C-alpha positions in Angstrom: 15.3 -1.1 -1.4 16.3 1.0 -4.8 15.7 -2.3 -6.8 16.1 -0.5 -10.3 18.3 2.4 -10.8 16.4 5.8 -10.5 18.2 7.6 -13.5 17.7 4.3 -15.8 14.0 4.3 -15.1 13.7 8.2 -15.9 15.5 7.9 -19.3 13.0 4.8 -20.0 10.0 6.2 -19.3 10.5 9.3 -21.2 11.6 7.2 -24.1 8.6 5.1 -23.9 6.3 7.8 -23.5 8.0 9.8 -26.4 7.8 7.1 -28.4 4.0 7.0 -28.1 3.6 10.3 -29.2 5.6 9.7 -32.5 4.3 9.4 -36.0 2.1 12.7 -36.4 2.4 16.5 -36.6 0.8 16.8 -33.2 4.3 15.0 -32.2 6.4 18.1 -33.9 4.1 20.5 -31.9 4.6 19.3 -28.5 6.3 21.4 -26.4 8.6 21.5 -22.9 7.3 23.9 -20.4 9.6 24.8 -17.3 8.2 25.2 -13.8 10.5 27.5 -11.6 7.6 29.1 -9.4 7.2 28.0 -5.8 3.3 28.8 -5.7 0.9 26.9 -7.6 -0.3 30.0 -9.6 -2.6 30.4 -12.4 -2.6 29.7 -16.2 -1.7 33.2 -16.5 1.4 33.0 -14.3 4.2 31.9 -16.6 6.2 29.2 -15.1 4.1 28.1 -12.6 2.8 24.5 -12.4 -0.8 25.9 -13.1 0.4 27.5 -16.3 2.6 24.6 -17.7 -0.1 22.3 -17.3 -2.7 24.4 -19.2 -0.2 24.7 -21.8 0.2 21.2 -22.0 -3.2 20.6 -21.9 -3.9 23.3 -25.0 -0.9 22.0 -27.1 -1.7 19.0 -29.0 1.0 15.8 -28.7 3.3 14.5 -25.8 4.6 17.6 -23.8 6.9 17.6 -21.1 6.7 19.5 -17.9 10.4 20.2 -16.5 10.2 21.2 -12.8 13.4 22.9 -10.9 15.0 20.3 -8.8 13.8 20.3 -5.2 11.0 23.0 -5.8 8.7 23.0 -3.1 5.3 24.3 -4.6 2.8 25.6 -2.2 -0.9 24.9 -3.1 -2.6 26.5 -0.4 -3.6 29.9 -2.1 -4.9 27.7 -5.2 -7.9 27.8 -7.2 -9.0 24.2 -7.9 -10.1 23.5 -11.2 -13.1 21.3 -10.2 -14.2 20.6 -6.7 -10.8 19.9 -4.7 -8.9 18.6 -7.7 -6.3 21.0 -8.8 -6.1 20.1 -12.6 -7.4 17.6 -15.0 -4.6 16.1 -17.7 -6.8 16.0 -20.6 -3.3 15.2 -23.2 -0.4 12.8 -23.1 2.1 14.4 -20.7 5.4 13.6 -19.1 6.3 15.3 -15.8 9.8 15.3 -14.6 9.9 16.4 -11.0 13.5 16.1 -10.1 12.7 15.5 -6.6 10.0 18.5 -6.1 6.8 18.4 -4.4 3.6 19.8 -3.8 3.0 21.0 -0.6 -0.2 21.8 1.4 -1.2 22.4 5.2 -5.1 21.9 5.7 -6.3 23.3 9.0 -9.1 23.4 11.0 -10.3 24.5 14.5 -13.1 23.0 16.7 -16.0 25.3 17.9 -14.8 25.4 21.5 -12.8 27.3 23.7 -9.5 25.2 23.5 -8.0 27.2 20.8 -6.4 24.0 19.3 -5.3 24.3 15.5 -5.2 20.8 13.6 -3.2 20.6 10.7 -1.2 17.6 8.9 0.8 17.0 11.6 -1.4 17.1 14.4 -4.4 15.4 12.9 -8.2 15.1 14.2 -11.5 14.1 12.8 -12.9 17.2 11.0 -16.5 17.8 11.4 -17.9 20.4 9.4 -21.3 21.6 8.4 -23.9 19.9 8.1 -22.8 17.3 10.6 -20.6 19.3 13.1 -19.5 22.7 13.8 -15.3 22.3 13.1 -14.1 25.7 11.5 -12.1 24.6 8.5 -9.3 27.6 7.9 -7.7 25.6 4.6 -9.0 22.8 2.9 -7.0 19.7 1.3 -6.6 19.5 -2.2 -5.6 16.7 -4.5 -3.5 17.1 -7.2 -4.7 15.9 -10.8 -7.4 13.9 -12.3 -6.3 11.8 -15.9 -8.9 12.1 -18.4 -9.8 8.8 -20.4 -7.5 7.7 -22.8 -4.5 9.7 -21.6 -1.1 8.6 -21.1 0.8 10.3 -18.3 4.3 9.5 -17.0 5.8 11.5 -13.7 9.2 10.8 -12.4 10.2 11.9 -8.8 7.5 14.4 -7.9 6.1 14.3 -4.5 2.9 15.4 -2.6 2.8 16.4 1.1 0.0 17.4 2.9 -2.9 16.9 0.0 -5.9 14.8 -0.2 -4.8 12.5 -3.3 -2.3 12.4 -6.0 -4.3 10.9 -9.5 -7.5 9.6 -10.3 -7.1 7.8 -13.6 -10.3 7.9 -16.0 -11.7 5.1 -18.2 -8.6 3.7 -20.4 -6.2 6.1 -19.0 -2.5 5.1 -18.1 0.0 6.5 -15.7 3.3 5.6 -14.8 4.9 6.8 -11.9 8.8 6.4 -10.7 10.4 7.7 -7.5 6.8 9.8 -6.4 5.8 10.1 -3.0 2.9 10.8 -1.0 3.3 11.9 2.8 0.9 13.4 5.1 -2.2 12.9 2.9 -5.4 14.4 4.8 -9.0 14.3 4.3 -10.7 16.8 6.2 -14.2 17.3 5.3 -14.7 13.9 3.2 -14.6 10.1 3.8 -11.0 9.6 2.4 -9.6 9.4 -0.9 -7.1 6.9 -2.3 -3.8 8.5 -3.0 -4.0 6.6 -6.4 -7.6 5.7 -8.0 -7.6 3.3 -11.2 -11.3 3.4 -12.9 -12.4 1.1 -15.4 -9.7 -0.3 -17.9 -7.1 2.2 -16.9 -3.3 1.1 -15.9 -1.5 2.1 -13.0 2.3 1.9 -12.9 4.4 2.4 -9.6 7.7 1.7 -9.4 9.9 2.8 -6.4 7.2 5.1 -4.9 6.7 5.8 -1.1 3.4 6.3 0.5 3.6 7.5 4.1 0.8 8.6 6.7 -2.0 8.1 4.2 -5.2 9.3 6.0 -3.7 9.5 9.4 -6.5 10.4 11.4 -6.9 7.0 11.2 -4.5 6.5 13.9 -7.4 7.8 16.2 -11.0 8.1 15.7 -11.2 9.0 12.1 -12.9 7.1 9.2 -12.2 6.5 5.6 -13.4 3.9 3.4 -10.9 3.7 0.4 -7.6 2.2 0.4 -4.4 4.0 0.0 -4.2 2.5 -3.5 -7.7 1.6 -5.0 -9.0 0.5 -8.4 -12.1 -0.9 -10.0 -11.7 -3.1 -13.2 -8.3 -1.8 -13.8 -4.8 -2.9 -13.7 -2.1 -2.0 -11.0 1.8 -3.0 -11.6 3.4 -1.9 -8.4 7.0 -2.8 -7.8 9.7 -1.8 -5.3 7.4 0.5 -3.5 6.6 1.0 0.3 3.3 2.0 1.9 3.8 2.8 5.5 0.9 4.0 8.1 -1.9 3.6 5.5 -5.6 4.0 6.4 -6.4 1.1 8.5 -10.3 1.2 7.8 -9.8 0.1 4.3 -6.4 -1.0 4.1 -3.3 -0.3 1.7 -4.3 -1.8 -1.5 -8.2 -2.3 -2.2 -9.0 -3.8 -5.6 -12.4 -4.8 -7.2 -12.0 -6.1 -10.7 -9.2 -6.3 -12.8 -5.6 -7.7 -12.2 -3.3 -5.9 -9.5 0.2 -7.0 -9.2 2.3 -6.0 -6.0 6.0 -7.2 -6.4 8.9 -6.6 -4.4 7.4 -4.2 -2.0 7.0 -3.5 1.9 3.5 -2.7 3.2 3.8 -1.7 6.9 1.6 -0.4 9.6 -1.4 -0.6 7.7 -4.6 -2.0 7.2 -3.8 -4.8 4.7 -4.9 -5.9 1.0 -8.7 -6.8 -0.6 -9.8 -8.0 -3.5 -12.9 -8.8 -5.3 -14.7 -9.4 -8.3 -16.0 -6.3 -10.3 -17.4 -6.6 -13.8 -14.1 -8.2 -14.4 -12.8 -11.1 -12.4 -10.5 -9.8 -9.4 -6.9 -11.1 -9.3 -4.2 -10.0 -6.6 -0.6 -11.3 -7.1 1.5 -10.7 -4.1 4.9 -11.6 -4.9 8.5 -11.0 -3.2 6.7 -8.8 -0.7 6.3 -8.0 3.2 3.0 -7.0 4.5 2.9 -6.2 8.3 -0.7 -5.6 9.2 -1.0 -3.6 11.9 -3.2 -1.0 13.5 -4.5 0.4 17.0 -7.9 0.3 15.7 -10.1 -2.8 15.4 -10.9 -2.3 11.5 -12.9 -4.6 9.5 -10.6 -4.7 6.8 -7.2 -5.3 8.8 -6.4 -8.3 7.2 -5.8 -9.9 3.9 -9.0 -10.8 2.3 -10.6 -12.2 -0.9 -14.5 -12.2 -1.3 -17.1 -11.9 -3.9 -15.2 -14.3 -6.2 -11.7 -12.5 -5.9 -8.3 -14.3 -6.0 -5.6 -13.4 -3.8 -2.1 -15.2 -4.7 0.3 -14.7 -2.2 3.8 -16.3 -3.6 7.4 -15.7 -1.5 6.0 -13.4 0.6 5.9 -12.4 4.5 2.6 -11.7 6.1 3.1 -10.4 9.8 0.3 -9.5 12.3 0.5 -8.9 16.1 -2.7 -10.5 17.8 -2.2 -8.1 20.5 -3.3 -5.3 18.3 -6.7 -7.2 17.1 -8.4 -8.6 20.0 -9.8 -5.6 21.9 -13.3 -7.0 21.3 -14.7 -9.4 23.8 -15.5 -13.0 23.1 -19.2 -12.5 23.3 -18.9 -9.4 20.8 -16.9 -11.9 18.4 -19.5 -14.7 18.5 -22.0 -12.2 17.6 -20.1 -10.2 15.4 -17.6 -12.8 13.7 -16.2 -10.8 10.8 -15.2 -8.0 12.9 -12.8 -10.6 15.3 -12.2 -13.7 12.9 -10.1 -13.9 9.8 -7.2 -11.8 11.0 -4.9 -11.7 9.0 -6.3 -14.1 6.4 -10.1 -14.3 5.2 -11.7 -15.6 2.4 -15.4 -15.6 2.2 -18.5 -15.0 0.0 -16.6 -17.5 -3.0 -13.1 -15.7 -2.5 -10.1 -17.6 -2.7 -6.6 -17.0 -1.2 -3.6 -19.2 -2.3 -0.3 -19.6 -0.4 3.0 -20.7 -2.3 6.5 -20.7 -0.3 5.4 -18.0 1.8 4.8 -17.5 5.7 2.3 -16.2 7.9 3.5 -15.3 11.5 1.3 -14.1 14.3 2.4 -13.0 17.8 1.1 -12.8 21.1 -1.8 -15.6 19.7 -2.7 -16.4 23.4 -4.5 -13.1 23.4 -7.0 -14.2 20.9 -10.4 -14.6 22.3 -11.8 -18.1 22.5 -13.7 -19.3 19.0 -11.9 -16.7 17.0 -10.0 -18.1 14.1 -7.3 -16.1 12.6 -7.6 -17.9 9.0 -10.9 -18.3 8.0 -12.8 -19.5 5.0 -16.3 -19.5 6.8 -19.4 -17.4 5.8 -18.8 -15.1 8.8 -22.5 -13.8 8.4 -22.3 -13.4 4.6 -23.9 -15.3 1.6 -21.1 -18.0 1.4 -17.6 -19.0 2.6 -14.4 -19.3 0.6 -11.2 -21.3 0.2 -7.6 -20.8 1.5 -4.9 -23.0 -0.1 -1.5 -23.6 0.9 0.8 -25.1 -2.1 4.3 -26.1 -1.4 6.4 -24.6 1.4 4.2 -22.6 3.2 4.9 -21.7 6.8 1.8 -21.0 9.1 1.5 -20.0 12.5 -0.9 -21.9 14.7 -2.9 -20.6 17.5 -4.7 -21.9 20.5 -7.9 -22.2 18.5 -6.2 -23.6 15.2 -3.6 -26.0 16.0 -1.4 -27.7 13.5 -3.7 -30.4 12.2 -6.3 -28.0 11.9 -4.4 -25.7 9.5 -3.1 -28.5 7.4 -7.1 -29.6 7.2 -8.2 -25.8 6.7 -5.7 -25.5 3.6 -6.0 -28.9 2.3 -2.4 -29.5 2.7 -1.0 -32.2 5.6 2.7 -31.0 4.8 2.1 -27.7 5.6 4.9 -26.5 7.8 3.8 -25.1 11.4 6.5 -26.2 13.7 9.9 -23.9 14.8 10.5 -20.1 15.2 10.6 -18.7 11.6 11.8 -15.0 12.4 13.7 -12.9 14.6 11.8 -11.6 17.3 12.4 -9.8 20.7 11.2 -10.7 24.3 9.5 -7.7 25.8 8.8 -9.2 29.3 6.3 -10.4 30.8 5.7 -13.6 27.9 5.1 -11.1 25.4 7.2 -11.1 22.2 7.5 -8.6 19.3 8.9 -8.3 16.0 12.2 -6.6 15.7 12.3 -3.3 14.0 11.2 -3.9 10.5 12.0 -5.5 8.0 14.7 -7.2 10.2 11.4 -8.3 12.2 10.6 -10.4 9.2 14.4 -11.9 8.6 14.4 -15.5 8.7 15.7 -17.2 11.9 19.1 -18.8 10.8 17.8 -21.8 12.5 14.4 -21.7 11.8 12.3 -23.4 9.3 12.4 -21.1 6.3 15.7 -21.7 5.3 16.7 -23.4 2.2 13.2 -24.9 1.9 12.9 -24.1 -2.2 15.1 -26.2 -4.1 16.4 -25.7 -7.9 15.5 -22.2 -7.1 17.8 -20.9 -10.2 16.0 -23.7 -12.3 12.2 -25.0 -12.6 11.7 -23.0 -9.2 12.6 -19.6 -10.8 10.6 -17.0 -8.9 9.2 -15.1 -11.5 7.4 -11.6 -12.0 3.6 -11.6 -12.4 3.8 -8.4 -14.6 6.3 -9.4 -17.4 7.5 -13.0 -16.5 11.2 -12.3 -15.7 13.1 -13.7 -13.0 13.3 -11.9 -9.8 16.9 -12.1 -8.9 16.8 -10.1 -5.5 14.9 -10.2 -2.3 12.5 -7.2 -1.0 15.5 -5.6 0.6 17.8 -6.5 -2.7 19.8 -9.2 -1.3 20.4 -12.1 -3.8 17.1 -14.0 -4.2 18.8 -17.5 -4.0 21.8 -19.0 -2.5 23.3 -22.1 -3.7 20.6 -22.8 -5.8 18.3 -22.5 -2.9 15.7 -20.2 -1.5 14.3 -19.3 1.7 10.5 -19.2 2.4 9.0 -15.5 2.6 10.3 -12.1 1.3 13.4 -12.3 2.6 16.8 -14.3 2.0 18.7 -15.3 4.8 22.5 -13.9 4.4 25.1 -14.1 7.1 25.0 -10.3 7.6 21.7 -8.8 7.1 21.6 -5.3 4.8 21.6 -2.3 6.5 17.8 -1.3 8.1 16.3 1.8 6.5 15.6 4.8 8.5 12.0 4.8 7.9 12.1 0.9 9.2 13.7 2.2 12.5 11.3 4.8 13.2 8.2 3.0 12.5 9.4 0.0 14.7 10.6 2.3 17.5 7.2 3.8 17.6 5.3 0.8 17.5 7.3 -0.9 20.2 6.5 2.2 22.5 2.9 1.8 21.6 3.2 -2.0 22.8 4.8 -1.0 25.9 1.7 1.4 26.5 -0.7 -1.2 25.8 1.3 -4.0 27.9 1.1 -1.4 30.9 -2.8 -0.6 30.5 -3.2 -4.5 30.8 
């Protein structure tokens, strides 16, 4: 899903970062520091990452840290600078990672006779003092805080087995390309966002991959921050992937400010959330695929706008399997409507969700308990309701509790599309269907209702970036976004021969299919 050339991006961000630091004696003193050591090191270990960061912090001007290509840097023996943060970046900096990564492997053992060792691959919920008696062998570290007002660019640097990547202070700016975060863990805490943007900061993510974020949530753990979170800040996320993120709080959790999610795939994750903060909160989801999935009945297993927040969904595909959201009984759902209703779309407490040229597809809707609405703008026990609006060329899946007429009324659009089979699906037998391996599971049915719905797509109906107003010319997989001046509803454009399925998509889908079969067996 390489929407932009990585080498061009690397050069571009270096030039932009460099130009920001020109114009004074400080720029003349800026230096380049090489990292060649495979351990985190200390400020006195020359060519270690800890040393290079200290040199850059104490040397005025825009410095560059250049890391040996493919280097794996062990952080388990590190001494964190503050709490569990390895460092604070306090001066403008460009990091050239060349595919290097920071590697940790937190471990703990339960205080029992099992002898089981839990690590980033065998994950369980850590219960340490004072709440429990688990014994922590190796704690989880987070990479860096970015001090207020500091500008950082990071290219092709990953983390594996850490707690978090960056926290941006007030007015900071971070631009990351080709970065990755895998197997993040949160032993002993409530779960940390991989990226957190605080007041007035700007977080730019391009071609970034997040996979297995707070993974204990695949079992019984708890985390209350999204994989990416921000408050009164701005997010620009392009061509990126979030897979298996913490389902208890979702993939992107934003409060105040603008969050742009464009041409990205979010799969097997909890969903998206937007609310007002001290600033108005707006999230723009454009040309993107979101597959809300979790074995849990998490409250935020949905796309939601509340407390005045605005969620704008344009040319995007929203998928959810009702089989994974209905473990609660009808009685429970009646008493706790928010836990059940509004999956995948919820607007409440003054929030607004607006759909345009997008689709929402649910499977196994016969499993939804009586009285539970999958699209809700009701109060759900809170102060007030919200509003869900369907503009032009929106296809939305009816359910037993919300038929076509009810949905047309709910979304205020008598022309709302509800008929036909929009996507390619697979019959698992026993009357249960499921999406094919993603992203082909969101691929338009060639004879379905999504095809060629948007006319003059190269003219007045061009699809525009919410970030800079430029024309979006390819779909979420890199296929041409229009065909003969027409565009399909959703994030994927039909082509006679679909593009190759990414291996990560295959693995995720096969794992999901196995879980589905197990659930069917239990039923």
